[in-house]
FIVO-322365 format. One record per residue (C-alpha): x, y, z. Coordinates in Angstrom, 2 decimals, always signed. Layout:
<rec><px>X</px><py>Y</py><pz>Z</pz></rec>
...
END
This chain:
<rec><px>+173.29</px><py>+124.99</py><pz>+95.75</pz></rec>
<rec><px>+174.34</px><py>+125.38</py><pz>+92.12</pz></rec>
<rec><px>+172.93</px><py>+128.28</py><pz>+90.08</pz></rec>
<rec><px>+171.14</px><py>+125.89</py><pz>+87.72</pz></rec>
<rec><px>+169.48</px><py>+124.19</py><pz>+90.67</pz></rec>
<rec><px>+168.38</px><py>+127.54</py><pz>+92.08</pz></rec>
<rec><px>+166.88</px><py>+128.52</py><pz>+88.74</pz></rec>
<rec><px>+164.96</px><py>+125.24</py><pz>+88.48</pz></rec>
<rec><px>+163.55</px><py>+125.62</py><pz>+91.97</pz></rec>
<rec><px>+162.60</px><py>+129.23</py><pz>+91.23</pz></rec>
<rec><px>+160.63</px><py>+128.12</py><pz>+88.17</pz></rec>
<rec><px>+158.79</px><py>+125.44</py><pz>+90.15</pz></rec>
<rec><px>+157.96</px><py>+127.83</py><pz>+92.96</pz></rec>
<rec><px>+156.68</px><py>+130.30</py><pz>+90.38</pz></rec>
<rec><px>+154.37</px><py>+127.61</py><pz>+89.05</pz></rec>
<rec><px>+153.16</px><py>+126.94</py><pz>+92.57</pz></rec>
<rec><px>+152.29</px><py>+130.58</py><pz>+93.08</pz></rec>
<rec><px>+150.57</px><py>+130.77</py><pz>+89.69</pz></rec>
<rec><px>+148.44</px><py>+127.76</py><pz>+90.55</pz></rec>
<rec><px>+147.13</px><py>+129.42</py><pz>+93.69</pz></rec>
<rec><px>+146.43</px><py>+132.94</py><pz>+92.36</pz></rec>
<rec><px>+144.80</px><py>+133.21</py><pz>+88.94</pz></rec>
<rec><px>+142.27</px><py>+136.02</py><pz>+89.35</pz></rec>
<rec><px>+142.15</px><py>+138.48</py><pz>+86.45</pz></rec>
<rec><px>+141.47</px><py>+142.19</py><pz>+86.88</pz></rec>
<rec><px>+138.26</px><py>+143.27</py><pz>+85.13</pz></rec>
<rec><px>+138.51</px><py>+146.84</py><pz>+83.85</pz></rec>
<rec><px>+135.56</px><py>+149.22</py><pz>+83.52</pz></rec>
<rec><px>+131.93</px><py>+148.58</py><pz>+84.43</pz></rec>
<rec><px>+130.46</px><py>+146.90</py><pz>+81.36</pz></rec>
<rec><px>+130.65</px><py>+143.34</py><pz>+82.70</pz></rec>
<rec><px>+129.42</px><py>+144.27</py><pz>+86.18</pz></rec>
<rec><px>+126.55</px><py>+146.35</py><pz>+84.80</pz></rec>
<rec><px>+125.63</px><py>+143.73</py><pz>+82.21</pz></rec>
<rec><px>+125.40</px><py>+140.99</py><pz>+84.83</pz></rec>
<rec><px>+123.61</px><py>+143.25</py><pz>+87.32</pz></rec>
<rec><px>+120.95</px><py>+143.83</py><pz>+84.66</pz></rec>
<rec><px>+120.07</px><py>+140.13</py><pz>+84.48</pz></rec>
<rec><px>+120.19</px><py>+139.41</py><pz>+88.25</pz></rec>
<rec><px>+117.12</px><py>+139.06</py><pz>+90.45</pz></rec>
<rec><px>+116.10</px><py>+137.95</py><pz>+93.92</pz></rec>
<rec><px>+113.21</px><py>+135.73</py><pz>+92.75</pz></rec>
<rec><px>+111.70</px><py>+134.03</py><pz>+89.73</pz></rec>
<rec><px>+109.17</px><py>+136.82</py><pz>+89.18</pz></rec>
<rec><px>+111.87</px><py>+139.25</py><pz>+88.15</pz></rec>
<rec><px>+110.32</px><py>+142.00</py><pz>+90.25</pz></rec>
<rec><px>+113.27</px><py>+142.49</py><pz>+92.58</pz></rec>
<rec><px>+116.52</px><py>+143.41</py><pz>+90.86</pz></rec>
<rec><px>+119.74</px><py>+142.74</py><pz>+92.78</pz></rec>
<rec><px>+123.40</px><py>+143.12</py><pz>+92.00</pz></rec>
<rec><px>+125.38</px><py>+140.22</py><pz>+90.62</pz></rec>
<rec><px>+128.58</px><py>+139.10</py><pz>+92.35</pz></rec>
<rec><px>+131.58</px><py>+141.40</py><pz>+92.47</pz></rec>
<rec><px>+133.20</px><py>+140.54</py><pz>+89.13</pz></rec>
<rec><px>+136.70</px><py>+141.02</py><pz>+90.54</pz></rec>
<rec><px>+136.39</px><py>+139.55</py><pz>+94.03</pz></rec>
<rec><px>+134.12</px><py>+136.58</py><pz>+93.26</pz></rec>
<rec><px>+135.80</px><py>+134.85</py><pz>+90.34</pz></rec>
<rec><px>+136.43</px><py>+131.13</py><pz>+90.72</pz></rec>
<rec><px>+140.15</px><py>+130.42</py><pz>+90.92</pz></rec>
<rec><px>+140.22</px><py>+127.39</py><pz>+88.63</pz></rec>
<rec><px>+138.62</px><py>+127.80</py><pz>+85.19</pz></rec>
<rec><px>+141.11</px><py>+126.26</py><pz>+82.77</pz></rec>
<rec><px>+140.02</px><py>+122.61</py><pz>+82.42</pz></rec>
<rec><px>+136.46</px><py>+121.26</py><pz>+82.62</pz></rec>
<rec><px>+134.45</px><py>+118.07</py><pz>+82.63</pz></rec>
<rec><px>+130.77</px><py>+117.33</py><pz>+81.96</pz></rec>
<rec><px>+129.02</px><py>+115.89</py><pz>+85.01</pz></rec>
<rec><px>+127.46</px><py>+112.42</py><pz>+85.23</pz></rec>
<rec><px>+124.44</px><py>+113.26</py><pz>+83.06</pz></rec>
<rec><px>+126.69</px><py>+113.54</py><pz>+80.00</pz></rec>
<rec><px>+124.69</px><py>+116.55</py><pz>+78.78</pz></rec>
<rec><px>+125.75</px><py>+120.19</py><pz>+79.12</pz></rec>
<rec><px>+123.63</px><py>+123.16</py><pz>+78.06</pz></rec>
<rec><px>+125.16</px><py>+126.45</py><pz>+76.90</pz></rec>
<rec><px>+123.29</px><py>+129.77</py><pz>+76.70</pz></rec>
<rec><px>+124.76</px><py>+132.90</py><pz>+75.14</pz></rec>
<rec><px>+123.83</px><py>+135.77</py><pz>+77.48</pz></rec>
<rec><px>+125.27</px><py>+138.91</py><pz>+75.86</pz></rec>
<rec><px>+128.10</px><py>+140.26</py><pz>+73.71</pz></rec>
<rec><px>+129.35</px><py>+143.84</py><pz>+74.12</pz></rec>
<rec><px>+131.91</px><py>+143.70</py><pz>+71.34</pz></rec>
<rec><px>+132.66</px><py>+145.01</py><pz>+67.88</pz></rec>
<rec><px>+133.46</px><py>+141.44</py><pz>+66.83</pz></rec>
<rec><px>+130.21</px><py>+139.98</py><pz>+68.15</pz></rec>
<rec><px>+129.09</px><py>+138.88</py><pz>+64.68</pz></rec>
<rec><px>+132.40</px><py>+137.16</py><pz>+64.02</pz></rec>
<rec><px>+133.39</px><py>+135.50</py><pz>+67.30</pz></rec>
<rec><px>+132.84</px><py>+131.77</py><pz>+67.76</pz></rec>
<rec><px>+132.85</px><py>+129.72</py><pz>+70.94</pz></rec>
<rec><px>+133.47</px><py>+126.07</py><pz>+71.66</pz></rec>
<rec><px>+135.54</px><py>+123.43</py><pz>+73.41</pz></rec>
<rec><px>+139.00</px><py>+122.05</py><pz>+72.67</pz></rec>
<rec><px>+141.17</px><py>+119.03</py><pz>+73.45</pz></rec>
<rec><px>+143.56</px><py>+120.05</py><pz>+76.23</pz></rec>
<rec><px>+146.21</px><py>+117.69</py><pz>+74.81</pz></rec>
<rec><px>+145.72</px><py>+118.96</py><pz>+71.24</pz></rec>
<rec><px>+144.23</px><py>+122.50</py><pz>+71.27</pz></rec>
<rec><px>+143.85</px><py>+122.51</py><pz>+67.49</pz></rec>
<rec><px>+141.19</px><py>+119.80</py><pz>+67.89</pz></rec>
<rec><px>+138.00</px><py>+121.75</py><pz>+68.59</pz></rec>
<rec><px>+134.22</px><py>+121.52</py><pz>+68.55</pz></rec>
<rec><px>+132.32</px><py>+124.74</py><pz>+67.81</pz></rec>
<rec><px>+129.26</px><py>+125.46</py><pz>+69.93</pz></rec>
<rec><px>+128.27</px><py>+128.96</py><pz>+68.78</pz></rec>
<rec><px>+129.17</px><py>+130.72</py><pz>+65.54</pz></rec>
<rec><px>+129.37</px><py>+134.47</py><pz>+65.02</pz></rec>
<rec><px>+125.89</px><py>+134.56</py><pz>+63.53</pz></rec>
<rec><px>+124.28</px><py>+133.53</py><pz>+66.82</pz></rec>
<rec><px>+123.37</px><py>+136.22</py><pz>+69.34</pz></rec>
<rec><px>+121.96</px><py>+136.65</py><pz>+72.83</pz></rec>
<rec><px>+119.66</px><py>+133.81</py><pz>+73.83</pz></rec>
<rec><px>+121.27</px><py>+131.25</py><pz>+71.52</pz></rec>
<rec><px>+121.11</px><py>+127.78</py><pz>+73.08</pz></rec>
<rec><px>+123.08</px><py>+124.61</py><pz>+72.50</pz></rec>
<rec><px>+123.50</px><py>+121.25</py><pz>+74.19</pz></rec>
<rec><px>+126.64</px><py>+119.15</py><pz>+73.97</pz></rec>
<rec><px>+126.64</px><py>+115.44</py><pz>+74.73</pz></rec>
<rec><px>+129.89</px><py>+114.05</py><pz>+76.11</pz></rec>
<rec><px>+129.61</px><py>+110.91</py><pz>+78.22</pz></rec>
<rec><px>+133.29</px><py>+110.08</py><pz>+77.61</pz></rec>
<rec><px>+135.82</px><py>+111.71</py><pz>+75.27</pz></rec>
<rec><px>+133.53</px><py>+112.13</py><pz>+72.24</pz></rec>
<rec><px>+131.49</px><py>+115.34</py><pz>+72.19</pz></rec>
<rec><px>+128.48</px><py>+116.10</py><pz>+69.99</pz></rec>
<rec><px>+126.32</px><py>+119.20</py><pz>+69.56</pz></rec>
<rec><px>+122.65</px><py>+118.25</py><pz>+69.56</pz></rec>
<rec><px>+120.49</px><py>+121.26</py><pz>+68.71</pz></rec>
<rec><px>+122.62</px><py>+123.41</py><pz>+66.42</pz></rec>
<rec><px>+120.58</px><py>+125.18</py><pz>+63.76</pz></rec>
<rec><px>+123.42</px><py>+124.50</py><pz>+61.33</pz></rec>
<rec><px>+123.40</px><py>+120.77</py><pz>+61.99</pz></rec>
<rec><px>+125.15</px><py>+118.71</py><pz>+64.61</pz></rec>
<rec><px>+128.90</px><py>+118.37</py><pz>+64.89</pz></rec>
<rec><px>+131.15</px><py>+115.93</py><pz>+66.70</pz></rec>
<rec><px>+134.76</px><py>+115.65</py><pz>+67.85</pz></rec>
<rec><px>+136.79</px><py>+113.03</py><pz>+69.70</pz></rec>
<rec><px>+139.28</px><py>+114.33</py><pz>+72.27</pz></rec>
<rec><px>+142.18</px><py>+112.69</py><pz>+74.05</pz></rec>
<rec><px>+140.24</px><py>+112.55</py><pz>+77.33</pz></rec>
<rec><px>+136.91</px><py>+113.48</py><pz>+78.88</pz></rec>
<rec><px>+138.46</px><py>+116.75</py><pz>+80.09</pz></rec>
<rec><px>+138.35</px><py>+119.81</py><pz>+77.86</pz></rec>
<rec><px>+138.88</px><py>+123.55</py><pz>+77.73</pz></rec>
<rec><px>+136.70</px><py>+126.36</py><pz>+76.36</pz></rec>
<rec><px>+137.85</px><py>+128.70</py><pz>+73.61</pz></rec>
<rec><px>+136.78</px><py>+131.97</py><pz>+72.01</pz></rec>
<rec><px>+137.94</px><py>+132.65</py><pz>+68.46</pz></rec>
<rec><px>+137.51</px><py>+135.62</py><pz>+66.17</pz></rec>
<rec><px>+139.30</px><py>+138.44</py><pz>+64.35</pz></rec>
<rec><px>+141.15</px><py>+139.25</py><pz>+67.58</pz></rec>
<rec><px>+142.67</px><py>+135.78</py><pz>+67.80</pz></rec>
<rec><px>+142.15</px><py>+132.38</py><pz>+69.35</pz></rec>
<rec><px>+141.90</px><py>+132.44</py><pz>+73.14</pz></rec>
<rec><px>+141.81</px><py>+129.47</py><pz>+75.51</pz></rec>
<rec><px>+140.52</px><py>+128.91</py><pz>+79.03</pz></rec>
<rec><px>+144.02</px><py>+127.64</py><pz>+79.89</pz></rec>
<rec><px>+145.86</px><py>+130.95</py><pz>+80.02</pz></rec>
<rec><px>+149.31</px><py>+129.47</py><pz>+79.34</pz></rec>
<rec><px>+148.12</px><py>+128.77</py><pz>+75.77</pz></rec>
<rec><px>+147.39</px><py>+132.47</py><pz>+75.13</pz></rec>
<rec><px>+149.82</px><py>+135.10</py><pz>+73.94</pz></rec>
<rec><px>+151.82</px><py>+136.44</py><pz>+76.87</pz></rec>
<rec><px>+150.12</px><py>+133.86</py><pz>+79.12</pz></rec>
<rec><px>+147.20</px><py>+136.28</py><pz>+79.40</pz></rec>
<rec><px>+143.97</px><py>+135.18</py><pz>+81.08</pz></rec>
<rec><px>+141.13</px><py>+135.88</py><pz>+78.64</pz></rec>
<rec><px>+138.42</px><py>+134.25</py><pz>+80.77</pz></rec>
<rec><px>+136.83</px><py>+134.99</py><pz>+84.13</pz></rec>
<rec><px>+134.24</px><py>+132.58</py><pz>+85.54</pz></rec>
<rec><px>+131.58</px><py>+132.67</py><pz>+88.24</pz></rec>
<rec><px>+129.78</px><py>+129.74</py><pz>+89.89</pz></rec>
<rec><px>+126.13</px><py>+129.73</py><pz>+90.89</pz></rec>
<rec><px>+125.25</px><py>+129.80</py><pz>+94.60</pz></rec>
<rec><px>+121.68</px><py>+128.37</py><pz>+94.66</pz></rec>
<rec><px>+120.46</px><py>+131.78</py><pz>+95.85</pz></rec>
<rec><px>+120.76</px><py>+134.32</py><pz>+93.03</pz></rec>
<rec><px>+118.38</px><py>+134.27</py><pz>+90.04</pz></rec>
<rec><px>+119.58</px><py>+135.27</py><pz>+86.59</pz></rec>
<rec><px>+117.76</px><py>+135.75</py><pz>+83.30</pz></rec>
<rec><px>+120.23</px><py>+134.13</py><pz>+80.92</pz></rec>
<rec><px>+117.70</px><py>+133.52</py><pz>+78.13</pz></rec>
<rec><px>+115.55</px><py>+136.65</py><pz>+78.08</pz></rec>
<rec><px>+112.50</px><py>+134.60</py><pz>+79.05</pz></rec>
<rec><px>+112.64</px><py>+135.19</py><pz>+82.78</pz></rec>
<rec><px>+115.00</px><py>+134.51</py><pz>+85.67</pz></rec>
<rec><px>+115.95</px><py>+131.05</py><pz>+86.86</pz></rec>
<rec><px>+117.97</px><py>+129.90</py><pz>+89.84</pz></rec>
<rec><px>+121.72</px><py>+130.24</py><pz>+89.32</pz></rec>
<rec><px>+122.66</px><py>+126.82</py><pz>+90.69</pz></rec>
<rec><px>+126.01</px><py>+125.46</py><pz>+91.83</pz></rec>
<rec><px>+126.16</px><py>+123.29</py><pz>+88.70</pz></rec>
<rec><px>+126.07</px><py>+126.40</py><pz>+86.50</pz></rec>
<rec><px>+128.86</px><py>+128.81</py><pz>+85.59</pz></rec>
<rec><px>+129.01</px><py>+132.12</py><pz>+83.77</pz></rec>
<rec><px>+132.07</px><py>+132.50</py><pz>+81.55</pz></rec>
<rec><px>+133.04</px><py>+136.05</py><pz>+80.54</pz></rec>
<rec><px>+135.63</px><py>+136.58</py><pz>+77.81</pz></rec>
<rec><px>+138.01</px><py>+139.21</py><pz>+76.49</pz></rec>
<rec><px>+138.33</px><py>+138.98</py><pz>+72.68</pz></rec>
<rec><px>+141.39</px><py>+141.17</py><pz>+71.97</pz></rec>
<rec><px>+145.07</px><py>+140.21</py><pz>+72.34</pz></rec>
<rec><px>+146.83</px><py>+141.25</py><pz>+75.53</pz></rec>
<rec><px>+148.88</px><py>+143.96</py><pz>+73.78</pz></rec>
<rec><px>+145.79</px><py>+145.96</py><pz>+72.78</pz></rec>
<rec><px>+143.00</px><py>+144.79</py><pz>+75.04</pz></rec>
<rec><px>+140.72</px><py>+146.86</py><pz>+77.25</pz></rec>
<rec><px>+140.24</px><py>+143.84</py><pz>+79.58</pz></rec>
<rec><px>+136.55</px><py>+144.50</py><pz>+80.16</pz></rec>
<rec><px>+135.66</px><py>+140.78</py><pz>+79.79</pz></rec>
<rec><px>+132.22</px><py>+141.62</py><pz>+78.41</pz></rec>
<rec><px>+132.90</px><py>+140.65</py><pz>+74.78</pz></rec>
<rec><px>+131.29</px><py>+137.22</py><pz>+75.05</pz></rec>
<rec><px>+129.35</px><py>+136.10</py><pz>+78.14</pz></rec>
<rec><px>+127.85</px><py>+132.62</py><pz>+78.26</pz></rec>
<rec><px>+126.26</px><py>+130.32</py><pz>+80.84</pz></rec>
<rec><px>+127.36</px><py>+126.68</py><pz>+80.87</pz></rec>
<rec><px>+125.49</px><py>+124.03</py><pz>+82.84</pz></rec>
<rec><px>+126.19</px><py>+120.55</py><pz>+84.22</pz></rec>
<rec><px>+129.96</px><py>+120.98</py><pz>+84.12</pz></rec>
<rec><px>+132.63</px><py>+121.18</py><pz>+86.77</pz></rec>
<rec><px>+136.17</px><py>+122.56</py><pz>+86.77</pz></rec>
<rec><px>+138.91</px><py>+119.96</py><pz>+87.01</pz></rec>
<rec><px>+141.20</px><py>+120.77</py><pz>+89.95</pz></rec>
<rec><px>+144.67</px><py>+121.97</py><pz>+88.97</pz></rec>
<rec><px>+147.76</px><py>+120.80</py><pz>+90.87</pz></rec>
<rec><px>+147.86</px><py>+122.80</py><pz>+94.09</pz></rec>
<rec><px>+150.66</px><py>+125.03</py><pz>+95.25</pz></rec>
<rec><px>+151.75</px><py>+122.53</py><pz>+97.89</pz></rec>
<rec><px>+152.06</px><py>+119.78</py><pz>+95.29</pz></rec>
<rec><px>+154.24</px><py>+121.96</py><pz>+93.10</pz></rec>
<rec><px>+156.26</px><py>+123.02</py><pz>+96.10</pz></rec>
<rec><px>+156.90</px><py>+119.33</py><pz>+96.75</pz></rec>
<rec><px>+158.14</px><py>+119.01</py><pz>+93.21</pz></rec>
<rec><px>+160.52</px><py>+121.87</py><pz>+93.85</pz></rec>
<rec><px>+161.91</px><py>+120.11</py><pz>+96.91</pz></rec>
<rec><px>+162.25</px><py>+116.94</py><pz>+94.89</pz></rec>
<rec><px>+164.19</px><py>+118.92</py><pz>+92.30</pz></rec>
<rec><px>+166.61</px><py>+120.10</py><pz>+94.99</pz></rec>
<rec><px>+167.18</px><py>+116.53</py><pz>+96.12</pz></rec>
<rec><px>+167.85</px><py>+115.25</py><pz>+92.62</pz></rec>
<rec><px>+170.21</px><py>+118.11</py><pz>+91.90</pz></rec>
<rec><px>+172.23</px><py>+117.41</py><pz>+95.07</pz></rec>
<rec><px>+172.59</px><py>+113.76</py><pz>+94.12</pz></rec>
<rec><px>+173.97</px><py>+114.72</py><pz>+90.72</pz></rec>
<rec><px>+176.39</px><py>+117.29</py><pz>+92.19</pz></rec>
END
């Protein structure tokens, strides 16, 4: 096998491994404690329970998303433990053109802020923004989430971030735990709901506590990424093509 072929296969195998192991390491206790404080065993809020393990129970695929058949997705800002909390903004972006974005929350909005986006196809509109509605047309119905602020612009697709760093960890509801995302009492954390927890500093100077911006998103689903086996097949295909050219 030629050296160039070996290098190409190595790159493809690396992509395969990356696709199957994307968990980030959450440092410190601020995210775990913050989520524990809003977790309950019932709707009465009388029985406090711990949230999931923020390191062990992350979903593995949180880069690309799609709104489910209803076409409506609600977003609730849960908490921000960050110096930039009054400056960070949150929204969605076009995965084929990340500069094309739709803002959902601005820096002026705090815990309990609520927004609904309507996206039955590839055009997305905010419906209840206090600053007026906004709209953006994307290249497809799939999108990513972003967090932007003085620390930089960070995307749910980690390969778009500086150093390929993962600035987002996500958790899916299990139809068993109750969380108080709004401050008005706990509700069932359903399988159609996800909590997204963000780190708002660049990878070179971050504390990686992922508690800088924590939001619940509803009626969405992650879009499956190519699996490791599929990428491994591409690697084998690359070997075959290289041999034919040799």
